FINU-300395 format. One record per residue: residue in one letter; x, y, z of N, C-alpha, C in turn. Coordinates in nm, 3 decimals. Layout:
! residues N
{'A'; {X; Y; Z}; {X; Y; Z}; {X; Y; Z}} ...
This chain:
! residues 88
{'M'; {8.369; 12.044; 12.100}; {8.249; 12.014; 12.024}; {8.265; 12.065; 11.881}} {'S'; {8.229; 11.985; 11.788}; {8.241; 12.019; 11.647}; {8.120; 12.099; 11.600}} {'I'; {8.140; 12.180; 11.497}; {8.028; 12.252; 11.438}; {7.940; 12.158; 11.357}} {'L'; {7.989; 12.038; 11.334}; {7.917; 11.943; 11.252}; {7.829; 11.854; 11.340}} {'D'; {7.698; 11.852; 11.314}; {7.607; 11.767; 11.390}; {7.634; 11.620; 11.362}} {'K'; {7.665; 11.589; 11.241}; {7.699; 11.453; 11.203}; {7.820; 11.460; 11.111}} {'P'; {7.896; 11.352; 11.103}; {8.016; 11.356; 11.020}; {7.985; 11.389; 10.873}} {'V'; {8.058; 11.485; 10.822}; {8.048; 11.523; 10.681}; {8.189; 11.512; 10.625}} {'S'; {8.200; 11.451; 10.509}; {8.332; 11.434; 10.449}; {8.335; 11.491; 10.309}} {'A'; {8.455; 11.515; 10.261}; {8.475; 11.560; 10.124}; {8.456; 11.441; 10.031}} {'Q'; {8.382; 11.463; 9.924}; {8.358; 11.356; 9.827}; {8.426; 11.381; 9.694}} {'K'; {8.427; 11.506; 9.651}; {8.486; 11.543; 9.522}; {8.563; 11.673; 9.542}} {'I'; {8.684; 11.680; 9.488}; {8.772; 11.796; 9.502}; {8.821; 11.836; 9.364}} {'W'; {8.824; 11.966; 9.338}; {8.888; 12.017; 9.218}; {8.923; 12.164; 9.240}} {'T'; {9.011; 12.214; 9.156}; {9.049; 12.355; 9.163}; {9.039; 12.416; 9.024}} {'D'; {9.019; 12.547; 9.023}; {9.034; 12.623; 8.899}; {9.139; 12.730; 8.929}} {'E'; {9.149; 12.832; 8.851}; {9.253; 12.933; 8.873}; {9.237; 13.008; 9.004}} {'D'; {9.115; 13.015; 9.056}; {9.088; 13.098; 9.173}; {9.035; 13.026; 9.296}} {'Y'; {8.977; 12.908; 9.279}; {8.905; 12.845; 9.390}; {8.941; 12.698; 9.411}} {'L'; {8.928; 12.657; 9.538}; {8.925; 12.516; 9.577}; {8.778; 12.481; 9.589}} {'W'; {8.732; 12.384; 9.513}; {8.593; 12.340; 9.513}; {8.584; 12.206; 9.584}} {'V'; {8.485; 12.192; 9.671}; {8.467; 12.068; 9.745}; {8.318; 12.035; 9.748}} {'T'; {8.284; 11.914; 9.706}; {8.149; 11.863; 9.723}; {8.151; 11.774; 9.846}} {'L'; {8.060; 11.801; 9.938}; {8.053; 11.728; 10.065}; {7.955; 11.611; 10.057}} {'S'; {7.970; 11.519; 10.149}; {7.886; 11.399; 10.152}; {7.739; 11.431; 10.175}} {'D'; {7.708; 11.548; 10.229}; {7.567; 11.584; 10.250}; {7.509; 11.664; 10.132}} {'G'; {7.588; 11.676; 10.023}; {7.539; 11.741; 9.902}; {7.579; 11.886; 9.886}} {'R'; {7.629; 11.949; 9.993}; {7.672; 12.088; 9.979}; {7.797; 12.096; 9.893}} {'Q'; {7.812; 12.209; 9.825}; {7.932; 12.235; 9.746}; {7.991; 12.367; 9.792}} {'L'; {8.119; 12.363; 9.826}; {8.188; 12.482; 9.876}; {8.290; 12.529; 9.774}} {'A'; {8.304; 12.661; 9.764}; {8.410; 12.722; 9.683}; {8.486; 12.815; 9.777}} {'T'; {8.614; 12.786; 9.797}; {8.697; 12.866; 9.885}; {8.811; 12.925; 9.803}} {'P'; {8.835; 13.056; 9.815}; {8.944; 13.117; 9.737}; {9.078; 13.050; 9.765}} {'L'; {9.154; 13.022; 9.659}; {9.287; 12.965; 9.677}; {9.377; 13.059; 9.757}} {'S'; {9.345; 13.187; 9.758}; {9.426; 13.283; 9.836}; {9.422; 13.252; 9.985}} {'Y'; {9.324; 13.175; 10.032}; {9.320; 13.132; 10.172}; {9.432; 13.032; 10.202}} {'F'; {9.484; 12.968; 10.098}; {9.585; 12.863; 10.112}; {9.701; 12.891; 10.017}} {'P'; {9.799; 12.971; 10.060}; {9.910; 13.011; 9.972}; {9.982; 12.895; 9.904}} {'R'; {9.997; 12.783; 9.973}; {10.065; 12.669; 9.909}; {9.987; 12.619; 9.788}} {'L'; {9.855; 12.616; 9.800}; {9.773; 12.575; 9.686}; {9.774; 12.681; 9.577}} {'L'; {9.765; 12.807; 9.618}; {9.764; 12.918; 9.522}; {9.891; 12.920; 9.438}} {'N'; {10.006; 12.893; 9.502}; {10.135; 12.899; 9.433}; {10.174; 12.768; 9.365}} {'A'; {10.094; 12.665; 9.382}; {10.123; 12.535; 9.321}; {10.073; 12.534; 9.176}} {'T'; {10.126; 12.441; 9.101}; {10.076; 12.420; 8.965}; {9.944; 12.344; 8.972}} {'K'; {9.869; 12.349; 8.866}; {9.744; 12.273; 8.859}; {9.772; 12.124; 8.878}} {'A'; {9.879; 12.076; 8.818}; {9.916; 11.934; 8.832}; {9.944; 11.899; 8.978}} {'Q'; {10.012; 11.987; 9.052}; {10.039; 11.962; 9.194}; {9.909; 11.964; 9.276}} {'R'; {9.820; 12.057; 9.244}; {9.694; 12.064; 9.318}; {9.605; 11.944; 9.291}} {'D'; {9.624; 11.879; 9.177}; {9.541; 11.764; 9.139}; {9.583; 11.635; 9.206}} {'V'; {9.693; 11.635; 9.282}; {9.741; 11.514; 9.350}; {9.715; 11.531; 9.499}} {'F'; {9.606; 11.470; 9.549}; {9.566; 11.484; 9.688}; {9.504; 11.353; 9.736}} {'E'; {9.486; 11.346; 9.867}; {9.418; 11.233; 9.930}; {9.303; 11.288; 10.012}} {'I'; {9.188; 11.223; 10.003}; {9.075; 11.260; 10.087}; {9.074; 11.167; 10.207}} {'S'; {9.065; 11.225; 10.326}; {9.055; 11.145; 10.448}; {8.918; 11.172; 10.509}} {'G'; {8.890; 11.110; 10.620}; {8.762; 11.131; 10.688}; {8.743; 11.274; 10.734}} {'R'; {8.852; 11.344; 10.763}; {8.843; 11.479; 10.818}; {8.875; 11.589; 10.718}} {'G'; {8.937; 11.556; 10.604}; {8.974; 11.663; 10.513}; {9.049; 11.615; 10.391}} {'I'; {9.139; 11.702; 10.346}; {9.214; 11.680; 10.222}; {9.362; 11.703; 10.251}} {'H'; {9.446; 11.617; 10.194}; {9.590; 11.628; 10.215}; {9.663; 11.628; 10.081}} {'W'; {9.754; 11.725; 10.063}; {9.843; 11.732; 9.947}; {9.982; 11.703; 9.998}} {'D'; {10.029; 11.580; 9.980}; {10.158; 11.537; 10.033}; {10.273; 11.620; 9.977}} {'E'; {10.279; 11.635; 9.846}; {10.389; 11.709; 9.782}; {10.394; 11.855; 9.828}} {'L'; {10.277; 11.912; 9.859}; {10.270; 12.053; 9.899}; {10.273; 12.071; 10.051}} {'D'; {10.271; 11.960; 10.126}; {10.265; 11.964; 10.272}; {10.149; 12.052; 10.319}} {'E'; {10.032; 12.027; 10.261}; {9.913; 12.107; 10.291}; {9.800; 12.015; 10.336}} {'D'; {9.733; 12.054; 10.443}; {9.617; 11.984; 10.493}; {9.504; 12.084; 10.511}} {'V'; {9.386; 12.050; 10.462}; {9.269; 12.135; 10.475}; {9.158; 12.049; 10.533}} {'S'; {9.103; 12.092; 10.646}; {8.995; 12.015; 10.708}; {8.860; 12.061; 10.656}} {'V'; {8.765; 11.969; 10.653}; {8.629; 12.003; 10.614}; {8.573; 12.104; 10.713}} {'E'; {8.596; 12.083; 10.841}; {8.546; 12.176; 10.942}; {8.603; 12.316; 10.920}} {'G'; {8.733; 12.324; 10.890}; {8.794; 12.454; 10.862}; {8.732; 12.523; 10.743}} {'L'; {8.702; 12.446; 10.638}; {8.637; 12.505; 10.520}; {8.500; 12.560; 10.556}} {'L'; {8.425; 12.485; 10.636}; {8.292; 12.530; 10.676}; {8.298; 12.655; 10.764}} {'L'; {8.405; 12.668; 10.840}; {8.423; 12.786; 10.926}; {8.487; 12.903; 10.853}} {'G'; {8.536; 12.879; 10.731}; {8.602; 12.986; 10.656}; {8.743; 13.011; 10.703}} {'V'; {8.807; 12.910; 10.760}; {8.943; 12.923; 10.812}; {9.042; 12.893; 10.701}} {'G'; {9.137; 12.983; 10.681}; {9.241; 12.964; 10.581}; {9.367; 12.905; 10.643}} {'D'; {9.477; 12.926; 10.578}; {9.608; 12.876; 10.621}; {9.639; 12.926; 10.762}} {'Q'; {9.676; 12.834; 10.848}; {9.708; 12.867; 10.987}; {9.858; 12.864; 11.015}} {'T'; {9.941; 12.858; 10.911}; {10.085; 12.847; 10.926}; {10.142; 12.959; 11.012}} {'N'; {10.100; 13.082; 10.989}; {10.153; 13.196; 11.063}; {10.059; 13.241; 11.176}} {'H'; {9.966; 13.156; 11.212}; {9.865; 13.189; 11.311}; {9.922; 13.231; 11.446}} {'H'; {10.033; 13.172; 11.486}; {10.088; 13.198; 11.619}; {10.199; 13.302; 11.621}} {'K'; {10.222; 13.370; 11.510}; {10.325; 13.473; 11.510}; {10.283; 13.588; 11.599}} {'N'; {10.379; 13.650; 11.663}; {10.352; 13.764; 11.747}; {10.314; 13.884; 11.659}} {'K'; {10.196; 13.939; 11.681}; {10.149; 14.048; 11.597}; {10.192; 14.185; 11.649}} {'A'; {10.247; 14.191; 11.769}; {10.292; 14.319; 11.826}; {10.428; 14.357; 11.767}} {'S'; {10.447; 14.484; 11.741}; {10.576; 14.529; 11.686}; {10.663; 14.584; 11.794}} 
């Protein structure tokens, strides 16, 4: 079950030095720290400006980065290392 009662999609995307900004189809505007997404944080502004909006989120082909609207609403950052063993 999704946290979303009805489908919400990204309508407008932009970044500044510190944040990924997303305006959603229901009018909400989210600002998520780029530090949640190291690939975006380490990319140039020009690289961050080349993306595709899909029904479920945002994709940066050159950066191999996908961010879902649901993940943004939940405050979920990069999951690349999510399954690493945390025990030493």
